[in-house]
C-alpha positions in Angstrom: 7.2 -188.6 -68.3 8.8 -191.7 -66.8 9.9 -194.5 -69.1 10.7 -197.0 -66.3 14.4 -197.3 -66.8 15.2 -196.6 -63.1 14.9 -200.2 -62.1 17.1 -201.4 -64.9 19.8 -199.0 -63.8 19.8 -200.7 -60.3 20.3 -204.1 -61.8 23.0 -202.9 -64.0 24.9 -201.5 -61.0 24.5 -204.8 -59.2 25.8 -206.7 -62.2 28.8 -204.4 -62.5 29.7 -205.0 -58.8 29.3 -208.7 -59.2 31.5 -208.6 -62.3 34.2 -206.6 -60.4 34.0 -209.1 -57.5 34.3 -212.1 -59.8 37.2 -210.5 -61.7 39.1 -210.1 -58.4 38.3 -213.7 -57.4 39.4 -215.2 -60.8 42.5 -212.9 -60.9 43.6 -214.2 -57.5 43.3 -217.8 -58.7 45.3 -217.1 -61.9 49.0 -217.7 -62.4 50.7 -216.2 -65.4 49.9 -213.6 -68.1 47.4 -215.6 -70.2 45.7 -217.0 -67.1 45.1 -213.4 -66.0 43.7 -212.6 -69.4 41.4 -215.6 -69.2 40.4 -214.5 -65.7 39.1 -211.2 -67.0 37.2 -213.0 -69.8 35.7 -215.4 -67.2 34.5 -212.5 -65.1 32.5 -211.3 -68.1 30.7 -214.6 -68.8 30.4 -216.3 -65.4 26.6 -215.4 -65.2 25.9 -217.5 -68.3 27.5 -220.5 -66.7 25.7 -219.9 -63.4 22.3 -219.8 -65.2 23.2 -222.9 -67.2 24.0 -224.8 -64.1 20.8 -223.7 -62.4 18.7 -224.8 -65.3 20.6 -228.1 -65.5 19.9 -228.7 -61.8 16.2 -227.9 -62.2 15.9 -230.3 -65.2 17.2 -233.3 -63.3 
């Protein structure tokens, strides 16, 4: 019996790779301890800001 979770696993892997890539990018831009902590937090939530900007651009 297949429950169709195979496709979801692929997207999760892609999201994980994007999160790692964004963490590396934000880490390189940071300077100091708290900026590095902020960079890791930014890496977790950047997709939300991306979608918000896309919807904002579509609305105008």
